[in-house]
N, C-alpha and C positions, 0 to 999 in steps of 0.2 A: 658771183663776183668776188674775186680776192680783195681783201682789205690791206694787204702789205704788198710792197713792191711797186706800187703805182707812182706815176708822176700825174699829180692831180691839181687842176686849176679851179679854184673856188671864187665865184664873183660874190662881191658883198660879204666878204669874209672877215670884216673888222668887228662885228659884234653879233649878238644874238646866235642863231643856230649856224650861221655861216662860220662864226669863229669856233663854236663847239664841234662842228664837223671837221675843222682844219686841225684842232687839238686831237680828235680822236683818230683821225687818219695819220697824224704825225707819230702818235703812240703805237699805231699798228704797224709802223715801219714803212710808210710811204713818203715820198718826197711831194711836199705841199706849197703850192704857189698861191697866195691870196691877193686880190686886187680889191681896192677901194677907193672912195673919193677924197678921203681925208689922211693926209701925210701923217698927221699926229697920232691917229689911231694906228696906223701901220707901223710907226716907230715904237710905240707902246707895245704891240704885239711882238715885234722883233727883239725887243729887250726881254720879253718874258719867254720867247721860243726862239733862241738863236738860229736854230736850223730851218725856221721858217723863211721862204722866200717871198718878198712882197713887191708889190707894183701899184703905184697910183694909176687908177684909171676909171673915169665916170662912164659907165656902161650905157647911159643915155645919150652920149655923144658917139654918133657912127665913126667920125674919124678916129677918136681914142679906141673904139673897138677894133678897127683894122690896124692901128699901131700895136695894140695888145696881142693880137694873133701873130703878127709878124715878129714882135719880140719873143713871144713864149715859143714859137716853133723853131726859131733860130737858136735861142739860148738853151731851150730844154727840148730837144727833138724827140726825147722818150715819152713826151707827154701822151697819156693814154686815157686820161679821164678828164671830162669837163663837167662841172657841176654849176648850173645856172640857178644860183641862189639870191642874188641881189633883188630887192624889191622894195616899193613904198606903198603905204596904205593911207589913203586920205579920205576925208568925209566929202561927199558930193551932193548938194541939194539940187535937185533937177526941177523944182517947182518954180525955180527963177533962173535967169541967165547964168551960165556956169563960166568959171574962169578957164578959158581953153588953154592956157599955159599949164595950169595944174593937170588937166586932163592929158594934154600931150605928153608931159612928163611921166605921169603914171602909166600911160599907155607904152611909151617908149622903154621905160625901165622894165616893167613886169612882162611885157609880150615881145615888142619888137627886138629887144637886145638879146632874150634867149633863142629867138627865131634866127637873127642874124648870125650871132656866135655859133649856133649849132651848124649852120650851113658853111660858115667860114672854116670850122674846125673839122667838119665831117670828113673831107677828103685826106687829111693827116691822120685822123683817128683811125681811119679804115685801113691804114697800112701798119698798124699795131696789131700784134697777136691777140692781146686781151684788151678790149677798149670799152668805154661806156660813157654815155651823156646822161646826167642825171638832172632832171628838171624839178625844182621845188614849187609845186603848186600850193594847194590849200584845200581844206574841206569845205571852204567857201566857193570852190569851183563848182561844187555839186548843189548846195543850197546857199543862195546869196542873202547877206544881210543888207537891207534896203538902204540903209544910210551910208553904205560904201558901195555903191553900184558899180563904180568904174574899176576899182579893185578886184571886186567879185566878177565881173566880166572878163578883166584880163586873166584871172585865174582859171576861169572856165575855157577861154580861149586856149591858154597853154595846155590845159588837159586835153583838148581836141588836137593841138599841134602834135603834142606828144604821141598821140596814137598814129597819126599820119607818118611821123618821123621813124617810129619804131617799124612800121610798114615798110617804108622806102629803103631802110637800113637792114631789112631782114636777111639779105644774102651777104652781109658783110660781118666783120668781127665785132662791131659796135653794138653793144646792148643799150638799150634805152629804158631808163627808169623814170618813174613818177613818184616822188615822195609827197604826199599830202598831208601837211601838218594840221592838227588842230589848233586852238589857240594856245600858244606857248608863252611863258613867261619872259618875254623880251622887250625891248623898247619900240618893236614894231607898233605903228599907229600912233606915235607921239604927237602927230598933228593935231590930234583932238584933246590932248591933255595940257593943262597949265605947266606942270613940271615935265620938261621935254626928256628929263632923264629917268622919269618914273616909268616902270614896267606897268603891263595891264593885267598881271596875274595869269592864271591859265596853268597848262601842264608844265611841270618843272623841266628845264632843258635837258638835265641829265637823263631823266626817264624818257623824253622824247628821242634823244640821240641814240640811247641804247636799242630801242625799239626800230628805229630808222636803219641803224648800222646792221641790226639782225635782218632786217628785210633785204637789203643789198646783199649781205653774205649769203642769203639763201635764194637769190635771184628772184625775188618777188618784184616783177617789173612795175606793177601799178600797186602801191602801197599806201592807202590811207591809214593813218595812225591815229590810235585811241578813238576819241569821240568822232573823228573824221570817217571812221568806219560805217557809223550810223548815218551820217550825211550821205555817203556814198550809197548805201543800200536803201535808204528811204527819203530820196530827194523830195519829191513833191509834198510827201506827207509831213515833212518836217519844216517846209517853207512858212505855213502860217504861225507854227509854234514859235519858230525862230523870230519872227518879225511882229509878235505881239506888242 
């Protein structure tokens, strides 16, 4: 996959690895569109990177997903890359009745939105000479952490979906990538922390982005990064270790 000369849409691009991907693709010479729920975050990013194109969109809302696709394909018809990055990570205790609103939001954001957006953009992307859909899953797609069962299940589902999507688009110009991050030092998972701006440690973002960009550059379609490689290779063996 070429890193320059793209027009790429990144969902959840206002923080964490989404923002880092946006900055890297900008630096590589691509046109980058980011969407996010928070206008103030988009404004801050625009001030930092004037060439960045921003759009408010909550991908958990199907109406806003349709509006996003219509707007992007009309205003930026050269769009050739979709990165499904937006995600939320919540703690769920299934030993007592769960809050279904939280479950619905996590499933909608992490799984239904990437599925829906891929299907809406696929016909357009297939008209481009070089195109790609990049799904951001997780090492936890392969070995779940039991206190985040819904998050892990959505990422496992996204992994499976990516395999099917890649097969269905095999005779088109659209390459389908899966990037599976390890724990990366971002604010993802702030739901379980008192300080909502605190990161959780993990792999430095810069190191993750370097490896992920290299994977895409070299057409590594299924790319577990760093510790996720072990989770991918030794799934069942590591479950007990991870959940001690």
